[in-house]
N, C-alpha and C positions, 0 to 999 in steps of 0.2 A: 414421494416426489423428490426428484433430484434437483440440486441447486443449479441455477443458470451459470454458465462460464463467465468469468470476468471479461470485459470487452478486449483487454489486451491479450487474452488467450484465444480469441475468436479464430484467428487465422490458423493456429496450431491445432485446436481442438475440433473445429468444424469449418473447414475451408469453403464449403459450399452451403449456402442457405437457399431455401426454396420457399415460395409462397404463391398466393393468388387471391382472386376475388371470391366473394360469397358463393356465386353460382358455379364457379369452376371454369368458366369460359376463358379467362385470362390467367396465365401462369407465368412465373418468372423465376430466375435464379440469379444469385449474386455470389461471386467468388472472391475470397481474400479479405483482408482487414478493412475495417471502417476507415473513413477519412479522419483527419485530425479533429473535425467538428464533433465526431462521436454520435451519441444518441441522446435525445432529450425530449421533453414535453414542450409543445408549443401551445400557448394560450392566445395567439393573435386572433382577431376577428375573422380574417380570411380563412384560417383553418377551421374555426368554429362553424362558419357558414358553409364551407365546402363539405363538411362531414356531418353537420347536425349534432356535433358533440361539443362539450365544454372545453375539451383539451384533446390534442392528438400527439401521440408518441411517434417520433421520426428517428431514423438512423441514416446517417450520411455515408455514402460509399463513392469511390471513384466511378464515374460513368462507364468507363471501359470494362469494369468488373460486373456490370449488370446486363442482363438480356431477358427479353420476353421470350418464353419458350412455347407458348400456346396462346392463340387468340390475338386479336388486334385491338389494343386499347384505344380509347378516344382521348384526344388531347383538348384541354380547355385552357386558354390563356386567361388566367384569373386576375392578372394585373399587367402593367407595362413591363414588369420585371420577371415574371415567372409563368411557367406552364405546369399544369397538373394533369396527370393521366389517370384514367379510370375505366372500369368496365362499362361498355355501352349497353350491356344487358341488365346487370343488377345495380350498377351505379357505384360500386366500391371504388373509393379513391385509393390508388396504389402508389403513385410517385408524385414528387414535387421537384422542379428544377428551375434554378435561376437562369435567365437568358444571357447573363454575363458572369464573369468571374471564373473561378476554378471549375473544371469539368466534373462536378459532383452531382449526385442524384440522391435525393432523400426518399427512403422507402417507409411507408406506413408500417410500423412495427407490428401492429395487430394483424396485418395481412400475411405475416410470415407463418409457415406451417408450425413452427415452434417459436412463438414470440418470447418465451422465457430466455432464449439464447442471446437476446440483445436488450439488457436492462437499461432504461434511461438513466442519465447521469446528471441532469440539470433541468431547470425550467426556464423557458424564454417567454418574453412578452407578457409577463405577469401583470403588467399595468392594464391589460385587457382581460384579465381573469374575471370570470363571472363571480360576483361576490358570494353566492351561496356555495361555491366549490371551495372547500377548505383543504389546504395542502397539509398532509400529515407526515411528510417525510423530512429528512434533513438535507435534501439535495440543494445545491446552490440555486438561487432564483434571481433572475435578471428582469428588470422592468422592460427592457428592450431586447435587442438581438444578442446580447452577451458576447461570447466568443465566436458565435456563428458568423458565417460570411454575410456581409451586408453590401448590397449593390450600391454603386456610387451614382447611378443615373445613366441613362442611355442604354443601349442594348448591344451585346456582342453577338456576332454571328457564329455559327458552328453547331455541331451536333451536341445535344444535351444527353442523349442516351442512345442505346442501340435501337430504340424505337422512334428515331427521328422522323420516320415516315408515317407515324400514327396520324390518322385523320384529325383535323381540328374541327370543332363545332363551327357552324356558320358565324361569321363576324369575329372570329378569334384568330385570324391569320397573323402569325408573328412578323410578317414582312411589311 
């Protein structure tokens, strides 16, 4: 087994990452380096409930570096601050994007064709960690958002990814 490249080597060693959902109906690609937020584990209740898992590993990229290459993801506005996109056939959650702030898009690392390429560097929202999940790594852990972007309230207009035309579920219109 080969070691995963360090995040700062991602652009040089593997400028294009690809991934997709469980059933293969939705595929994507992302080119270039991660955003300054990097990659980390999220323990918030929204991520837990949207995936059915105790923790989700996300990697943040500039939105313009991301594109869906096959299929039409469904968008769900999971809060007043964010939209999650997933496969309408198998339900795999693929992306997360805030409606305001920097134009970044978080990709669920486990949906990458090679998730070893983007190792998480920290834990966020550990105050919501499910107690029976024990952290066994030495990564920095934050009770809240840590160094990740945090919305200030309100919503900003504008595209959040190249899939801005993805259909929203009924009752989740962002306008």
